[in-house]
C-alpha positions in Angstrom: 56.9 -99.0 27.8 58.2 -95.5 28.3 56.3 -92.4 26.9 58.4 -89.9 24.9 58.9 -86.5 26.6 59.0 -84.6 23.2 55.9 -82.8 22.2 53.8 -84.2 19.5 53.3 -82.7 16.1 49.7 -81.7 17.0 50.9 -79.9 20.1 53.5 -77.9 18.1 50.9 -77.0 15.5 48.5 -75.6 18.1 51.2 -73.6 19.7 52.2 -72.1 16.3 48.6 -71.0 15.6 48.2 -69.4 19.1 51.3 -67.2 18.8 50.0 -64.6 16.3 46.8 -64.3 18.3 48.7 -63.6 21.4 50.7 -60.8 19.8 47.7 -59.1 18.0 45.9 -58.0 21.2 48.7 -55.6 22.5 48.8 -54.0 19.0 45.1 -53.1 19.1 45.4 -51.6 22.5 48.3 -49.4 21.4 46.2 -48.0 18.5 43.3 -47.0 20.7 45.7 -45.1 23.0 47.1 -43.0 20.2 43.6 -41.9 18.7 42.9 -38.2 19.6 39.6 -37.6 21.5 39.4 -33.8 21.1 40.5 -33.2 17.5 39.7 -29.7 16.1 36.3 -29.4 14.4 36.4 -29.4 10.7 34.6 -26.3 9.2 34.2 -24.8 5.8 34.6 -21.0 5.6 33.0 -18.4 3.4 33.9 -14.8 2.8 31.3 -12.0 2.8 30.2 -10.7 -0.6 28.4 -7.7 -2.1 24.9 -8.3 -3.3 21.8 -6.2 -4.2 18.8 -6.7 -1.9 15.2 -5.6 -2.5 12.1 -5.8 -0.3 8.9 -5.6 -2.2 5.2 -6.2 -1.6 2.9 -7.5 -4.4 -0.8 -7.3 -3.7 -4.1 -7.2 -5.6 -5.1 -3.7 -6.7 -8.2 -2.1 -8.2 -8.3 1.0 -10.6 -10.7 3.7 -9.6 -11.5 7.1 -11.0 -9.5 9.9 -9.4 -12.8 11.7 -8.6 -16.3 10.5 -8.9 -19.4 12.7 -8.3 -23.1 11.6 -8.1 -25.3 14.5 -9.3 -28.8 14.7 -8.0 -31.7 17.2 -7.8 -32.1 19.8 -5.1 -35.4 20.9 -6.5 -38.4 19.0 -7.8 -39.5 19.4 -11.5 -39.2 17.8 -14.9 -36.2 17.4 -17.1 -36.5 20.1 -19.8 -33.0 19.6 -21.2 -30.5 16.7 -21.3 -27.3 17.4 -23.2 -25.1 14.4 -22.4 -25.2 10.6 -22.4 -23.1 7.8 -21.0 -19.6 7.9 -22.3 -19.6 11.6 -23.1 -16.5 13.6 -22.1 -17.4 16.8 -20.4 -15.6 20.0 -19.3 -15.7 21.5 -15.9 -18.8 23.7 -15.3 -20.4 22.3 -18.5 -24.3 22.2 -18.4 -25.4 18.6 -18.4 -29.2 19.0 -17.8 -31.8 21.5 -16.8 -34.9 20.9 -14.6 -37.9 23.0 -15.2 -39.6 24.3 -12.1 -42.5 26.6 -13.2 -43.6 27.5 -9.7 -40.2 28.7 -8.8 -40.1 30.9 -12.0 -43.4 32.5 -10.9 -42.0 33.0 -7.4 -38.9 34.7 -8.8 -41.0 37.0 -11.0 -43.2 38.0 -8.0 -40.2 38.6 -5.8 -38.6 40.8 -8.5 -41.8 42.8 -8.7 -41.9 43.2 -4.9 -38.3 44.4 -4.9 -39.0 47.0 -7.6 -42.1 48.3 -5.7 -40.3 48.5 -2.4 -37.3 50.1 -3.9 -39.5 52.9 -5.2 -41.3 53.2 -1.9 -38.0 53.5 0.0 -36.6 56.2 -2.3 -39.8 58.2 -1.9 -39.8 58.0 1.9 -36.1 58.8 2.0 -36.7 62.0 0.1 -39.5 62.9 2.5 -37.3 62.2 5.5 -34.5 64.4 4.1 -37.2 67.2 3.8 -38.4 66.6 7.3 -41.7 65.5 5.9 -41.3 61.9 7.3 -39.5 60.6 10.3 -36.2 58.7 10.2 -38.0 55.7 11.7 -40.4 55.5 8.8 -37.4 55.6 6.4 -35.7 52.8 8.3 -38.8 50.6 8.3 -39.0 51.1 4.5 -35.3 50.1 4.1 -35.9 46.9 6.2 -38.8 45.9 4.0 -36.7 46.4 0.9 -33.8 44.4 2.3 -36.2 41.5 3.2 -37.6 41.4 -0.3 -34.1 41.4 -1.8 -33.1 38.5 0.4 -36.2 36.6 -0.6 -35.5 37.2 -4.3 -31.9 35.9 -3.8 -33.1 32.8 -2.1 -35.4 32.0 -5.0 -32.7 32.6 -7.5 -30.4 30.2 -5.6 -33.1 27.5 -5.8 -33.4 28.1 -9.5 -29.7 27.7 -9.9 -30.1 24.2 -8.5 -32.3 23.4 -11.5 -29.2 23.5 -13.7 -26.9 20.5 -13.3 -23.3 21.2 -14.2 -20.2 19.0 -14.3 -18.1 19.7 -11.2 -14.9 18.8 -13.0 -13.7 17.6 -16.4 -14.4 13.9 -16.9 -16.6 11.4 -18.4 -20.3 10.6 -17.8 -20.5 7.1 -16.4 -24.2 6.9 -15.4 -27.5 8.4 -16.6 -30.8 7.7 -14.9 -33.0 10.3 -16.5 -34.6 11.1 -19.9 -36.0 14.3 -21.2 -39.5 14.9 -19.7 -38.8 12.8 -16.6 -40.2 14.1 -13.3 -37.5 14.3 -10.7 -37.9 15.0 -7.1 -35.7 16.7 -4.6 -33.5 14.1 -3.0 -34.6 14.9 0.5 -38.3 14.8 -0.3 -40.4 11.7 0.5 -40.6 10.9 -3.2 -36.9 11.2 -3.8 -35.3 7.9 -4.7 -31.8 8.8 -3.5 -30.4 7.5 -6.8 -28.1 9.9 -8.7 -29.5 11.4 -11.9 -26.0 11.5 -13.5 -22.5 10.4 -12.5 -19.3 12.0 -13.7 -15.8 10.5 -13.2 -12.4 12.1 -13.6 -10.4 9.5 -15.4 -7.4 11.4 -16.9 -5.7 10.3 -13.7 -6.4 6.9 -12.2 -5.9 6.0 -8.6 -5.0 2.3 -7.9 -6.0 1.2 -4.4 -4.2 -1.8 -2.8 -3.9 -3.1 0.8 -0.5 -3.9 2.3 -0.2 -6.5 5.1 0.8 -5.5 8.6 4.3 -6.8 8.5 5.1 -4.9 5.3 3.2 -1.7 6.2 6.0 -0.4 8.3 8.2 -0.1 5.2 5.8 1.8 2.9 6.5 5.5 2.3 5.0 8.0 0.0 7.2 8.1 -3.2 8.1 4.4 -3.1 8.3 3.1 -6.7 5.4 0.9 -7.9 4.7 -1.2 -11.0 1.2 -2.3 -11.8 -0.2 -4.8 -14.3 -3.9 -5.3 -15.1 -5.6 -8.5 -16.2 -7.4 -6.7 -18.9 -4.2 -5.3 -20.4 -1.8 -8.3 -20.7 1.8 -7.5 -21.6 1.6 -3.9 -20.3 3.1 -2.6 -17.1 2.4 0.9 -15.7 5.0 2.6 -13.5 4.1 5.0 -10.7 4.8 6.0 -7.1 3.0 5.6 -3.8 0.9 8.8 -3.7 -0.7 8.4 -0.3 -1.3 5.9 2.5 -3.9 5.7 5.2 -1.3 5.5 8.0 -3.5 3.1 10.0 -4.5 -0.6 9.7 -7.9 -2.0 9.2 -8.5 -3.9 12.4 -10.6 -6.5 10.6 -8.0 -7.4 7.9 -4.8 -6.1 9.5 -3.9 -4.3 6.2 -3.2 -0.7 5.3 -4.7 1.2 2.4 -2.1 2.4 -0.2 -2.9 4.4 -3.3 -0.9 4.9 -6.5 -1.8 7.6 -9.0 -1.3 6.7 -12.7 -1.5 9.2 -15.6 -4.3 8.1 -18.0 -4.7 10.8 -20.6 -5.3 8.2 -23.3 -8.0 6.5 -21.3 -6.4 3.1 -21.6 -7.0 2.3 -17.9 -10.6 2.1 -17.0 -12.1 2.3 -13.5 -12.8 -1.1 -12.2 -9.8 -2.9 -13.7 -8.2 -5.5 -11.5 -4.5 -6.2 -11.3 -1.4 -6.7 -9.3 0.6 -3.9 -7.6 4.2 -4.4 -6.8 5.7 -1.8 -4.4 9.4 -1.5 -3.9 9.7 -1.0 -0.2 13.5 -1.1 0.4 16.5 -1.2 -2.0 20.0 -2.0 -0.8 22.5 -2.1 -3.7 25.9 -3.8 -3.1 25.2 -4.6 0.5 27.5 -6.9 2.6 26.0 -10.4 2.6 26.5 -13.9 3.9 24.9 -17.2 2.9 21.9 -17.9 5.1 23.5 -21.0 6.6 26.4 -18.9 8.0 24.1 -16.7 10.1 22.6 -18.0 13.3 20.0 -16.6 15.7 20.3 -16.8 19.4 17.4 -18.8 20.8 17.3 -16.7 23.9 16.6 -13.6 21.9 20.1 -12.2 21.8 20.0 -11.5 18.1 22.0 -12.8 15.2 25.6 -13.9 15.3 28.3 -15.6 13.2 31.5 -17.6 13.9 34.6 -15.9 12.6 37.5 -18.2 12.0 41.0 -16.8 12.7 44.2 -18.3 14.2 42.7 -21.9 14.3 39.7 -21.0 16.5 36.1 -19.9 16.0 35.0 -16.7 17.6 31.3 -15.9 18.1 30.6 -12.4 16.7 27.2 -10.6 17.0 26.0 -8.9 13.8 23.0 -6.8 12.8 21.1 -8.3 9.9 18.8 -6.7 7.3 17.1 -7.9 4.2 17.2 -11.4 2.8 16.4 -13.1 -0.5 16.2 -16.6 1.0 19.7 -17.7 0.1 21.7 -14.7 1.4 21.2 -12.3 4.4 22.3 -8.7 4.4 24.8 -7.9 7.2 24.2 -4.3 8.2 27.0 -4.0 10.8 29.4 -6.0 13.0 31.4 -7.8 10.2 34.4 -6.8 8.1 34.6 -7.5 4.4 37.8 -9.5 4.9 36.4 -11.8 7.6 36.3 -15.6 7.2 33.1 -17.0 8.5 32.2 -20.6 9.4 29.4 -21.8 7.1 26.7 -24.0 8.5 28.5 -24.8 11.8 25.7 -24.7 14.3 27.4 -26.8 17.0 30.5 -24.6 17.6 31.2 -22.8 20.8 33.0 -19.5 21.3 36.8 -20.0 21.2 36.6 -23.6 20.0 39.6 -25.0 18.0 38.7 -25.6 14.4 40.3 -27.0 11.2 39.4 -25.3 7.9 38.5 -27.7 5.1 37.8 -27.0 1.5 
């Protein structure tokens, strides 16, 4: 029995199924050959804009009297007169208290009597010397004795002046440690306590002391605007200017002392109040700025730079930066207002071809 030379139905079916598979492989290869390997990088561009920048420092601050004087005794005696108490307002040179020193009074009286007697003696001898009845040497010796007595009298008068305690400036009495009749001792004597008898503070002007950290200290200048709020006076803000700065840093804290003077004629601010002091260090209105993501820093220390997009390529451009508010960075120089800058493109290289996308 002869076999048929025609293919069977099963064979034809397998051949039909195999044909599409055979033609698919060349199509895939052609697609891979036409895919570009070096397509331009897609970048989003931003334009510089004008923004206001401020650099400020907010630090704790303490209110202090503009002046404060501790008043003590330079002579020993008892308090014979006390004219003020804590909280009293006093004028400059006002008598606050007197100390009675009986022995000094007696010494002054004796010295005055000596001066009077020696003055008479000198005048008598001078007349005799003019009449040639006494020598010039005798007259000179009499004059020297008189001068010594006058000097002694002046010394005692000066000591008695110390027995009167006066206000060194207009202010308020903030401390009193004596009562009428109290025995007080010269501060330098063994019995002296070293404690002030009275304390006067000048409070019509308050100085607020604050300490600025090292990184911000370079920007502080006398005259910088300051705003101060105190915990004891909620809802109130006091404006002033930096009046003075120490100009050196405390090596222990790495901070610099800064003082702000505040008018206080109404006495609203009291010495010892604690608050917050905000000093405006730098102000740059309408400065040229870019988003922070568009500004890069050279890891090798070469400074800041941006990528400017023009003519289908990105060009690396060095810039000088300034202040920042976190979202934007001030561009001090190196960039035109009309430039288009790649935003957030950290992997670009200078001259690389780019494609701008929205």
